[in-house]
N, CA, C and O atoms as a GROMACS GRO file, in nm:
protein
  520
    1MET      N    1  16.194   7.352   5.138
    1MET     CA    2  16.237   7.377   5.274
    1MET      C    3  16.242   7.527   5.303
    1MET      O    4  16.204   7.570   5.412
    2ILE      N    5  16.288   7.604   5.210
    2ILE     CA    6  16.295   7.749   5.227
    2ILE      C    7  16.155   7.807   5.239
    2ILE      O    8  16.135   7.902   5.316
    3ARG      N    9  16.059   7.754   5.167
    3ARG     CA   10  15.922   7.805   5.171
    3ARG      C   11  15.863   7.793   5.312
    3ARG      O   12  15.796   7.885   5.359
    4ILE      N   13  15.887   7.682   5.378
    4ILE     CA   14  15.832   7.659   5.511
    4ILE      C   15  15.893   7.759   5.610
    4ILE      O   16  15.823   7.812   5.696
    5LYS      N   17  16.023   7.784   5.598
    5LYS     CA   18  16.087   7.881   5.688
    5LYS      C   19  16.029   8.021   5.667
    5LYS      O   20  16.006   8.093   5.763
    6GLU      N   21  16.007   8.058   5.540
    6GLU     CA   22  15.950   8.190   5.512
    6GLU      C   23  15.808   8.203   5.569
    6GLU      O   24  15.772   8.306   5.625
    7ILE      N   25  15.730   8.098   5.554
    7ILE     CA   26  15.593   8.100   5.606
    7ILE      C   27  15.595   8.111   5.758
    7ILE      O   28  15.520   8.189   5.816
    8LEU      N   29  15.681   8.031   5.822
    8LEU     CA   30  15.690   8.036   5.968
    8LEU      C   31  15.741   8.172   6.016
    8LEU      O   32  15.704   8.218   6.124
    9GLN      N   33  15.826   8.236   5.937
    9GLN     CA   34  15.881   8.365   5.974
    9GLN      C   35  15.774   8.473   5.972
    9GLN      O   36  15.774   8.562   6.057
   10TRP      N   37  15.681   8.469   5.876
   10TRP     CA   38  15.576   8.570   5.862
   10TRP      C   39  15.448   8.535   5.937
   10TRP      O   40  15.355   8.616   5.939
   11LEU      N   41  15.442   8.422   5.998
   11LEU     CA   42  15.320   8.377   6.067
   11LEU      C   43  15.280   8.466   6.184
   11LEU      O   44  15.160   8.489   6.202
   12PRO      N   45  15.371   8.518   6.266
   12PRO     CA   46  15.328   8.603   6.378
   12PRO      C   47  15.251   8.729   6.336
   12PRO      O   48  15.165   8.775   6.412
   13ILE      N   49  15.278   8.786   6.221
   13ILE     CA   50  15.209   8.908   6.180
   13ILE      C   51  15.059   8.884   6.159
   13ILE      O   52  14.979   8.958   6.214
   14PRO      N   53  15.018   8.782   6.081
   14PRO     CA   54  14.872   8.759   6.069
   14PRO      C   55  14.808   8.719   6.202
   14PRO      O   56  14.693   8.753   6.230
   15LEU      N   57  14.885   8.647   6.285
   15LEU     CA   58  14.830   8.610   6.416
   15LEU      C   59  14.804   8.734   6.502
   15LEU      O   60  14.700   8.745   6.566
   16MET      N   61  14.898   8.827   6.502
   16MET     CA   62  14.881   8.950   6.580
   16MET      C   63  14.764   9.032   6.525
   16MET      O   64  14.687   9.090   6.601
   17PHE      N   65  14.752   9.036   6.392
   17PHE     CA   66  14.641   9.108   6.331
   17PHE      C   67  14.508   9.047   6.372
   17PHE      O   68  14.414   9.119   6.406
   18MET      N   69  14.500   8.914   6.369
   18MET     CA   70  14.376   8.845   6.407
   18MET      C   71  14.344   8.870   6.554
   18MET      O   72  14.228   8.893   6.589
   19LEU      N   73  14.445   8.865   6.640
   19LEU     CA   74  14.421   8.892   6.782
   19LEU      C   75  14.374   9.036   6.804
   19LEU      O   76  14.287   9.060   6.887
   20GLY      N   77  14.430   9.130   6.730
   20GLY     CA   78  14.388   9.269   6.741
   20GLY      C   79  14.243   9.288   6.698
   20GLY      O   80  14.167   9.360   6.763
   21VAL      N   81  14.206   9.223   6.587
   21VAL     CA   82  14.067   9.233   6.540
   21VAL      C   83  13.973   9.169   6.640
   21VAL      O   84  13.868   9.225   6.671
   22MET      N   85  14.009   9.053   6.691
   22MET     CA   86  13.923   8.985   6.789
   22MET      C   87  13.914   9.065   6.918
   22MET      O   88  13.807   9.074   6.978
   23GLY      N   89  14.025   9.123   6.961
   23GLY     CA   90  14.023   9.205   7.083
   23GLY      C   91  13.935   9.327   7.066
   23GLY      O   92  13.861   9.364   7.158
   24GLY      N   93  13.941   9.390   6.950
   24GLY     CA   94  13.855   9.505   6.922
   24GLY      C   95  13.709   9.465   6.917
   24GLY      O   96  13.622   9.539   6.962
   25ALA      N   97  13.683   9.347   6.861
   25ALA     CA   98  13.544   9.300   6.853
   25ALA      C   99  13.490   9.267   6.992
   25ALA      O  100  13.371   9.283   7.016
   26LEU      N  101  13.575   9.223   7.082
   26LEU     CA  102  13.530   9.192   7.219
   26LEU      C  103  13.516   9.317   7.304
   26LEU      O  104  13.441   9.317   7.402
   27ALA      N  105  13.585   9.423   7.268
   27ALA     CA  106  13.581   9.544   7.350
   27ALA      C  107  13.442   9.607   7.351
   27ALA      O  108  13.399   9.660   7.454
   28VAL      N  109  13.371   9.602   7.240
   28VAL     CA  110  13.237   9.663   7.233
   28VAL      C  111  13.138   9.592   7.325
   28VAL      O  112  13.073   9.660   7.405
   29PRO      N  113  13.122   9.458   7.317
   29PRO     CA  114  13.027   9.395   7.410
   29PRO      C  115  13.067   9.411   7.556
   29PRO      O  116  12.981   9.426   7.643
   30ILE      N  117  13.196   9.408   7.584
   30ILE     CA  118  13.240   9.423   7.723
   30ILE      C  119  13.206   9.563   7.773
   30ILE      O  120  13.164   9.578   7.888
   31SER      N  121  13.222   9.664   7.690
   31SER     CA  122  13.187   9.800   7.733
   31SER      C  123  13.037   9.814   7.753
   31SER      O  124  12.994   9.883   7.845
   32PHE      N  125  12.955   9.748   7.669
   32PHE     CA  126  12.810   9.752   7.688
   32PHE      C  127  12.769   9.683   7.818
   32PHE      O  128  12.681   9.731   7.890
   33ILE      N  129  12.833   9.572   7.847
   33ILE     CA  130  12.801   9.499   7.971
   33ILE      C  131  12.839   9.583   8.092
   33ILE      O  132  12.762   9.593   8.187
   34SER      N  133  12.956   9.643   8.089
   34SER     CA  134  12.998   9.725   8.204
   34SER      C  135  12.908   9.847   8.218
   34SER      O  136  12.878   9.889   8.330
   35MET      N  137  12.863   9.904   8.107
   35MET     CA  138  12.773  10.018   8.113
   35MET      C  139  12.637   9.976   8.171
   35MET      O  140  12.578  10.050   8.249
   36ALA      N  141  12.588   9.858   8.135
   36ALA     CA  142  12.461   9.808   8.189
   36ALA      C  143  12.471   9.784   8.340
   36ALA      O  144  12.378   9.815   8.414
   37ILE      N  145  12.583   9.730   8.384
   37ILE     CA  146  12.604   9.709   8.528
   37ILE      C  147  12.606   9.843   8.601
   37ILE      O  148  12.547   9.856   8.708
   38TYR      N  149  12.673   9.941   8.544
   38TYR     CA  150  12.681  10.073   8.605
   38TYR      C  151  12.542  10.138   8.614
   38TYR      O  152  12.508  10.196   8.718
   39ILE      N  153  12.463  10.130   8.508
   39ILE     CA  154  12.329  10.189   8.508
   39ILE      C  155  12.240  10.119   8.609
   39ILE      O  156  12.165  10.186   8.680
   40SER      N  157  12.246   9.986   8.617
   40SER     CA  158  12.163   9.915   8.716
   40SER      C  159  12.205   9.953   8.858
   40SER      O  160  12.121   9.963   8.946
   41PHE      N  161  12.333   9.972   8.880
   41PHE     CA  162  12.382  10.016   9.011
   41PHE      C  163  12.326  10.154   9.046
   41PHE      O  164  12.286  10.178   9.159
   42LEU      N  165  12.324  10.245   8.948
   42LEU     CA  166  12.268  10.378   8.971
   42LEU      C  167  12.119  10.372   9.002
   42LEU      O  168  12.070  10.447   9.086
   43LEU      N  169  12.046  10.283   8.934
   43LEU     CA  170  11.903  10.270   8.960
   43LEU      C  171  11.877  10.219   9.102
   43LEU      O  172  11.785  10.266   9.168
   44VAL      N  173  11.957  10.124   9.147
   44VAL     CA  174  11.942  10.072   9.284
   44VAL      C  175  11.971  10.183   9.385
   44VAL      O  176  11.899  10.196   9.484
   45LEU      N  177  12.075  10.261   9.361
   45LEU     CA  178  12.106  10.373   9.450
   45LEU      C  179  11.994  10.475   9.454
   45LEU      O  180  11.962  10.530   9.560
   46HIS      N  181  11.932  10.501   9.339
   46HIS     CA  182  11.822  10.597   9.333
   46HIS      C  183  11.702  10.547   9.414
   46HIS      O  184  11.638  10.624   9.485
   47GLU      N  185  11.673  10.417   9.403
   47GLU     CA  186  11.562  10.358   9.479
   47GLU      C  187  11.589  10.366   9.630
   47GLU      O  188  11.499  10.399   9.707
   48GLU      N  189  11.711  10.337   9.671
   48GLU     CA  190  11.746  10.344   9.813
   48GLU      C  191  11.737  10.489   9.863
   48GLU      O  192  11.693  10.513   9.976
   49LYS      N  193  11.779  10.583   9.779
   49LYS     CA  194  11.772  10.724   9.818
   49LYS      C  195  11.626  10.765   9.841
   49LYS      O  196  11.596  10.838   9.935
   50ASN      N  197  11.536  10.718   9.754
   50ASN     CA  198  11.394  10.751   9.772
   50ASN      C  199  11.339  10.690   9.900
   50ASN      O  200  11.259  10.753   9.968
   51ARG      N  201  11.379  10.568   9.932
   51ARG     CA  202  11.333  10.505  10.057
   51ARG      C  203  11.381  10.582  10.179
   51ARG      O  204  11.306  10.602  10.274
   52ILE      N  205  11.506  10.626  10.175
   52ILE     CA  206  11.559  10.702  10.288
   52ILE      C  207  11.486  10.836  10.300
   52ILE      O  208  11.460  10.883  10.411
   53LYS      N  209  11.454  10.898  10.186
   53LYS     CA  210  11.378  11.023  10.190
   53LYS      C  211  11.244  11.003  10.258
   53LYS      O  212  11.202  11.085  10.340
   54LYS      N  213  11.175  10.893  10.225
   54LYS     CA  214  11.046  10.865  10.288
   54LYS      C  215  11.063  10.842  10.437
   54LYS      O  216  10.979  10.884  10.517
   55LEU      N  217  11.170  10.775  10.475
   55LEU     CA  218  11.194  10.749  10.616
   55LEU      C  219  11.220  10.879  10.691
   55LEU      O  220  11.173  10.897  10.804
   56ILE      N  221  11.294  10.969  10.630
   56ILE     CA  222  11.325  11.096  10.695
   56ILE      C  223  11.199  11.180  10.711
   56ILE      O  224  11.189  11.258  10.806
   57GLN      N  225  11.104  11.167  10.620
   57GLN     CA  226  10.982  11.247  10.626
   57GLN      C  227  10.889  11.203  10.739
   57GLN      O  228  10.793  11.274  10.770
   58LEU      N  229  10.914  11.089  10.801
   58LEU     CA  230  10.832  11.044  10.912
   58LEU      C  231  10.878  11.113  11.040
   58LEU      O  232  10.997  11.135  11.060
   59ASN      N  233  10.782  11.148  11.126
   59ASN     CA  234  10.822  11.206  11.254
   59ASN      C  235  10.853  11.095  11.355
   59ASN      O  236  10.833  10.978  11.325
   60GLU      N  237  10.900  11.132  11.472
   60GLU     CA  238  10.945  11.033  11.571
   60GLU      C  239  10.832  10.939  11.614
   60GLU      O  240  10.852  10.819  11.628
   61GLY      N  241  10.712  10.995  11.634
   61GLY     CA  242  10.599  10.911  11.675
   61GLY      C  243  10.563  10.809  11.569
   61GLY      O  244  10.535  10.693  11.601
   62GLU      N  245  10.564  10.851  11.443
   62GLU     CA  246  10.533  10.759  11.334
   62GLU      C  247  10.638  10.649  11.325
   62GLU      O  248  10.605  10.533  11.298
   63ILE      N  249  10.763  10.685  11.347
   63ILE     CA  250  10.870  10.585  11.341
   63ILE      C  251  10.854  10.483  11.454
   63ILE      O  252  10.868  10.363  11.431
   64ARG      N  253  10.825  10.530  11.576
   64ARG     CA  254  10.808  10.437  11.689
   64ARG      C  255  10.691  10.342  11.666
   64ARG      O  256  10.700  10.223  11.696
   65VAL      N  257  10.580  10.396  11.613
   65VAL     CA  258  10.463  10.311  11.586
   65VAL      C  259  10.496  10.213  11.474
   65VAL      O  260  10.459  10.096  11.481
   66LEU      N  261  10.566  10.260  11.372
   66LEU     CA  262  10.603  10.173  11.260
   66LEU      C  263  10.691  10.059  11.307
   66LEU      O  264  10.673   9.945  11.262
   67TRP      N  265  10.787  10.087  11.397
   67TRP     CA  266  10.878   9.982  11.444
   67TRP      C  267  10.806   9.883  11.535
   67TRP      O  268  10.847   9.767  11.545
   68SER      N  269  10.698   9.926  11.601
   68SER     CA  270  10.627   9.833  11.689
   68SER      C  271  10.540   9.736  11.610
   68SER      O  272  10.502   9.631  11.661
   69LEU      N  273  10.508   9.772  11.487
   69LEU     CA  274  10.428   9.683  11.402
   69LEU      C  275  10.519   9.583  11.331
   69LEU      O  276  10.640   9.604  11.321
   70ASP      N  277  10.460   9.477  11.282
   70ASP     CA  278  10.529   9.384  11.195
   70ASP      C  279  10.425   9.326  11.100
   70ASP      O  280  10.318   9.384  11.083
   71SER      N  281  10.455   9.213  11.038
   71SER     CA  282  10.361   9.157  10.942
   71SER      C  283  10.238   9.097  11.012
   71SER      O  284  10.138   9.070  10.947
   72HIS      N  285  10.246   9.076  11.144
   72HIS     CA  286  10.131   9.026  11.218
   72HIS      C  287  10.036   9.141  11.247
   72HIS      O  288  10.078   9.256  11.259
   73GLN      N  289   9.909   9.109  11.259
   73GLN     CA  290   9.808   9.212  11.283
   73GLN      C  291   9.804   9.248  11.431
   73GLN      O  292   9.809   9.161  11.518
   74LYS      N  293   9.795   9.378  11.458
   74LYS     CA  294   9.788   9.426  11.596
   74LYS      C  295   9.676   9.528  11.606
   74LYS      O  296   9.648   9.602  11.512
   75THR      N  297   9.613   9.532  11.722
   75THR     CA  298   9.510   9.632  11.747
   75THR      C  299   9.577   9.763  11.787
   75THR      O  300   9.697   9.768  11.816
   76VAL      N  301   9.497   9.868  11.789
   76VAL     CA  302   9.548   9.998  11.831
   76VAL      C  303   9.596   9.991  11.976
   76VAL      O  304   9.697  10.052  12.011
   77ALA      N  305   9.522   9.917  12.060
   77ALA     CA  306   9.559   9.906  12.202
   77ALA      C  307   9.694   9.837  12.218
   77ALA      O  308   9.775   9.879  12.301
   78GLU      N  309   9.720   9.731  12.140
   78GLU     CA  310   9.849   9.661  12.150
   78GLU      C  311   9.964   9.753  12.110
   78GLU      O  312  10.068   9.757  12.177
   79VAL      N  313   9.945   9.827  12.001
   79VAL     CA  314  10.049   9.920  11.956
   79VAL      C  315  10.067  10.031  12.059
   79VAL      O  316  10.179  10.073  12.087
   80SER      N  317   9.955  10.078  12.116
   80SER     CA  318   9.960  10.183  12.218
   80SER      C  319  10.038  10.137  12.341
   80SER      O  320  10.117  10.214  12.396
   81ASN      N  321  10.017  10.012  12.383
   81ASN     CA  322  10.090   9.958  12.498
   81ASN      C  323  10.240   9.950  12.470
   81ASN      O  324  10.321   9.978  12.558
   82GLU      N  325  10.277   9.910  12.348
   82GLU     CA  326  10.418   9.895  12.314
   82GLU      C  327  10.490  10.030  12.303
   82GLU      O  328  10.606  10.042  12.342
   83THR      N  329  10.421  10.129  12.250
   83THR     CA  330  10.486  10.259  12.228
   83THR      C  331  10.475  10.352  12.347
   83THR      O  332  10.558  10.442  12.364
   84GLY      N  333  10.374  10.332  12.430
   84GLY     CA  334  10.353  10.421  12.544
   84GLY      C  335  10.270  10.543  12.511
   84GLY      O  336  10.250  10.630  12.596
   85TYR      N  337  10.220  10.552  12.388
   85TYR     CA  338  10.133  10.663  12.349
   85TYR      C  339   9.989  10.633  12.390
   85TYR      O  340   9.953  10.518  12.415
   86SER      N  341   9.907  10.738  12.395
   86SER     CA  342   9.766  10.718  12.427
   86SER      C  343   9.697  10.646  12.311
   86SER      O  344   9.749  10.641  12.199
   87TRP      N  345   9.579  10.591  12.340
   87TRP     CA  346   9.506  10.516  12.237
   87TRP      C  347   9.471  10.609  12.121
   87TRP      O  348   9.489  10.572  12.005
   88SER      N  349   9.420  10.729  12.151
   88SER     CA  350   9.378  10.821  12.045
   88SER      C  351   9.498  10.872  11.965
   88SER      O  352   9.490  10.887  11.843
   89GLY      N  353   9.609  10.897  12.034
   89GLY     CA  354   9.730  10.940  11.963
   89GLY      C  355   9.783  10.832  11.871
   89GLY      O  356   9.824  10.858  11.758
   90THR      N  357   9.781  10.708  11.921
   90THR     CA  358   9.827  10.595  11.840
   90THR      C  359   9.737  10.576  11.719
   90THR      O  360   9.785  10.548  11.609
   91LYS      N  361   9.606  10.592  11.738
   91LYS     CA  362   9.510  10.577  11.629
   91LYS      C  363   9.536  10.683  11.521
   91LYS      O  364   9.533  10.651  11.402
   92LYS      N  365   9.562  10.807  11.562
   92LYS     CA  366   9.591  10.914  11.465
   92LYS      C  367   9.720  10.885  11.387
   92LYS      O  368   9.726  10.904  11.266
   93ILE      N  369   9.820  10.838  11.459
   93ILE     CA  370   9.947  10.806  11.393
   93ILE      C  371   9.928  10.691  11.294
   93ILE      O  372   9.980  10.696  11.183
   94LEU      N  373   9.853  10.588  11.334
   94LEU     CA  374   9.828  10.475  11.244
   94LEU      C  375   9.750  10.521  11.120
   94LEU      O  376   9.776  10.472  11.010
   95GLU      N  377   9.657  10.612  11.137
   95GLU     CA  378   9.582  10.664  11.022
   95GLU      C  379   9.675  10.741  10.927
   95GLU      O  380   9.663  10.728  10.806
   96ARG      N  381   9.768  10.820  10.982
   96ARG     CA  382   9.864  10.890  10.897
   96ARG      C  383   9.954  10.792  10.823
   96ARG      O  384   9.981  10.810  10.704
   97LEU      N  385   9.999  10.688  10.893
   97LEU     CA  386  10.082  10.586  10.828
   97LEU      C  387  10.003  10.512  10.721
   97LEU      O  388  10.058  10.473  10.618
   98LYS      N  389   9.875  10.492  10.746
   98LYS     CA  390   9.789  10.426  10.647
   98LYS      C  391   9.776  10.514  10.523
   98LYS      O  392   9.780  10.463  10.410
   99ASP      N  393   9.760  10.644  10.543
   99ASP     CA  394   9.751  10.737  10.429
   99ASP      C  395   9.880  10.740  10.348
   99ASP      O  396   9.877  10.760  10.227
  100LYS      N  397   9.993  10.722  10.415
  100LYS     CA  398  10.123  10.723  10.347
  100LYS      C  399  10.155  10.589  10.282
  100LYS      O  400  10.252  10.579  10.206
  101GLY      N  401  10.076  10.486  10.310
  101GLY     CA  402  10.095  10.356  10.245
  101GLY      C  403  10.184  10.259  10.318
  101GLY      O  404  10.222  10.157  10.261
  102PHE      N  405  10.220  10.288  10.443
  102PHE     CA  406  10.307  10.198  10.518
  102PHE      C  407  10.230  10.094  10.598
  102PHE      O  408  10.284   9.990  10.634
  103VAL      N  409  10.103  10.122  10.627
  103VAL     CA  410  10.021  10.037  10.714
  103VAL      C  411   9.887  10.014  10.646
  103VAL      O  412   9.836  10.101  10.576
  104GLN      N  413   9.830   9.896  10.669
  104GLN     CA  414   9.694   9.866  10.623
  104GLN      C  415   9.609   9.825  10.742
  104GLN      O  416   9.659   9.779  10.844
  105GLU      N  417   9.478   9.845  10.726
  105GLU     CA  418   9.384   9.808  10.831
  105GLU      C  419   9.289   9.704  10.772
  105GLU      O  420   9.237   9.722  10.662
  106ASN      N  421   9.266   9.595  10.846
  106ASN     CA  422   9.172   9.496  10.798
  106ASN      C  423   9.030   9.529  10.846
  106ASN      O  424   9.009   9.631  10.912
  107HIS      N  425   8.934   9.443  10.812
  107HIS     CA  426   8.794   9.470  10.845
  107HIS      C  427   8.767   9.463  10.996
  107HIS      O  428   8.663   9.511  11.041
  108LYS      N  429   8.857   9.405  11.072
  108LYS     CA  430   8.840   9.396  11.218
  108LYS      C  431   8.902   9.514  11.292
  108LYS      O  432   8.897   9.521  11.414
  109GLY      N  433   8.960   9.607  11.218
  109GLY     CA  434   9.024   9.723  11.281
  109GLY      C  435   9.164   9.696  11.330
  109GLY      O  436   9.218   9.771  11.411
  110MET      N  437   9.226   9.588  11.280
  110MET     CA  438   9.364   9.556  11.318
  110MET      C  439   9.459   9.608  11.210
  110MET      O  440   9.426   9.607  11.091
  111PHE      N  441   9.575   9.652  11.253
  111PHE     CA  442   9.672   9.713  11.161
  111PHE      C  443   9.791   9.620  11.141
  111PHE      O  444   9.830   9.544  11.230
  112PHE      N  445   9.849   9.627  11.020
  112PHE     CA  446   9.970   9.551  10.988
  112PHE      C  447  10.049   9.627  10.883
  112PHE      O  448   9.994   9.711  10.811
  113LEU      N  449  10.178   9.596  10.874
  113LEU     CA  450  10.265   9.665  10.778
  113LEU      C  451  10.238   9.618  10.636
  113LEU      O  452  10.213   9.500  10.612
  114THR      N  453  10.244   9.711  10.542
  114THR     CA  454  10.238   9.676  10.401
  114THR      C  455  10.379   9.636  10.357
  114THR      O  456  10.473   9.638  10.437
  115GLU      N  457  10.392   9.600  10.231
  115GLU     CA  458  10.525   9.563  10.179
  115GLU      C  459  10.621   9.682  10.188
  115GLU      O  460  10.739   9.665  10.218
  116GLN      N  461  10.569   9.801  10.162
  116GLN     CA  462  10.651   9.922  10.171
  116GLN      C  463  10.697   9.945  10.316
  116GLN      O  464  10.811   9.984  10.339
  117GLY      N  465  10.608   9.922  10.411
  117GLY     CA  466  10.644   9.936  10.552
  117GLY      C  467  10.747   9.834  10.595
  117GLY      O  468  10.838   9.865  10.672
  118LEU      N  469  10.732   9.711  10.546
  118LEU     CA  470  10.830   9.606  10.578
  118LEU      C  471  10.968   9.641  10.523
  118LEU      O  472  11.070   9.617  10.589
  119LYS      N  473  10.972   9.699  10.402
  119LYS     CA  474  11.100   9.738  10.344
  119LYS      C  475  11.167   9.846  10.428
  119LYS      O  476  11.289   9.844  10.449
  120LEU      N  477  11.087   9.942  10.477
  120LEU     CA  478  11.144  10.045  10.563
  120LEU      C  479  11.199   9.986  10.692
  120LEU      O  480  11.304  10.028  10.740
  121LYS      N  481  11.127   9.889  10.746
  121LYS     CA  482  11.172   9.826  10.871
  121LYS      C  483  11.302   9.748  10.848
  121LYS      O  484  11.392   9.752  10.932
  122GLU      N  485  11.311   9.679  10.734
  122GLU     CA  486  11.434   9.607  10.700
  122GLU      C  487  11.550   9.706  10.684
  122GLU      O  488  11.662   9.679  10.726
  123MET      N  489  11.521   9.821  10.622
  123MET     CA  490  11.625   9.921  10.603
  123MET      C  491  11.673   9.974  10.737
  123MET      O  492  11.792  10.001  10.754
  124LYS      N  493  11.583   9.988  10.833
  124LYS     CA  494  11.621  10.034  10.967
  124LYS      C  495  11.716   9.934  11.031
  124LYS      O  496  11.816   9.974  11.092
  125GLU      N  497  11.687   9.804  11.016
  125GLU     CA  498  11.776   9.702  11.071
  125GLU      C  499  11.912   9.707  11.003
  125GLU      O  500  12.015   9.690  11.068
  126PHE      N  501  11.912   9.732  10.872
  126PHE     CA  502  12.038   9.742  10.798
  126PHE      C  503  12.119   9.862  10.847
  126PHE      O  504  12.240   9.851  10.866
  127ILE      N  505  12.052   9.976  10.868
  127ILE     CA  506  12.120  10.096  10.916
  127ILE      C  507  12.175  10.072  11.055
  127ILE      O  508  12.285  10.118  11.088
  128ARG      N  509  12.100  10.001  11.138
  128ARG     CA  510  12.145   9.972  11.274
  128ARG      C  511  12.273   9.888  11.272
  128ARG      O  512  12.362   9.909  11.354
  129LYS      N  513  12.283   9.792  11.177
  129LYS     CA  514  12.401   9.707  11.169
  129LYS      C  515  12.524   9.787  11.127
  129LYS      O  516  12.636   9.758  11.169
  130ILE      N  517  12.502   9.887  11.043
  130ILE     CA  518  12.614   9.970  10.997
  130ILE      C  519  12.663  10.053  11.113
  130ILE      O  520  12.757  10.131  11.098
   0.00000   0.00000   0.00000
């Protein structure tokens, strides 16, 4: 009977030791996971910063033409009517946007946004909501 009381009396010490060892063992993976989340967050912020830089590098005319386009194909005349710019001015702006990778031209001479252009347009909508 005395043996059982002695064992029960000393039982919390090994339990605390085991909990301490297990807690220390869990601390390393948890710190790695939190560090991975932090690094991925920084990468996303860096990508967004680069997108905003590209948006800022566009002039007002390029932005207006870019916003008038969407994933559907439009002719230079349609874009010109929407923006109010002349046909030749709109054509020059579309060529600059094509060189920057925001717009593509098909074999019929119609223009549409690339994936990069669509992302910029989505970002504009996001900024407008803020």
